[in-house]
C-alpha angles and dihedrals in degrees: 000000000000120000114257094214132011107237137175115239125194120192129191123178116210108260094012121125099219141058117229114220130196106179144170093179107115095205093051091045091050091050091050092048090049090052089048090054093048098039111018094176093061100052131055119192122188110228111205126159091209093064117103118251112271095027120120125191115183149115134245126202109255096239092055101058133064132179130218120196120209122198115234114263118245124233090249093055092045090053092048091049091050093049091048090051092051091048093053099035090118090069092063116098097221101031121135091246090059093048093053091056093054 
């Protein structure tokens, strides 16, 4: 049966020294693979040919991973952020306003 939604799952057993990760998130997967390349003894990644492309199943030592929670942005703050970006678009190196001057 196909999965309805691709989700990221994090598992931690009480008293264990690693966090198990099953992820479809490409940014998280890239960060874990980068950590694996830099510190191979801190990350374990299951390599299985049966896994779907983009899926990562692995584990990271507990002392090498941190989490940051971000509150959801409100509609008011999204609108303000968008207006601020439009107001200062001329400061961007590759903005349309800079291209038209060239």
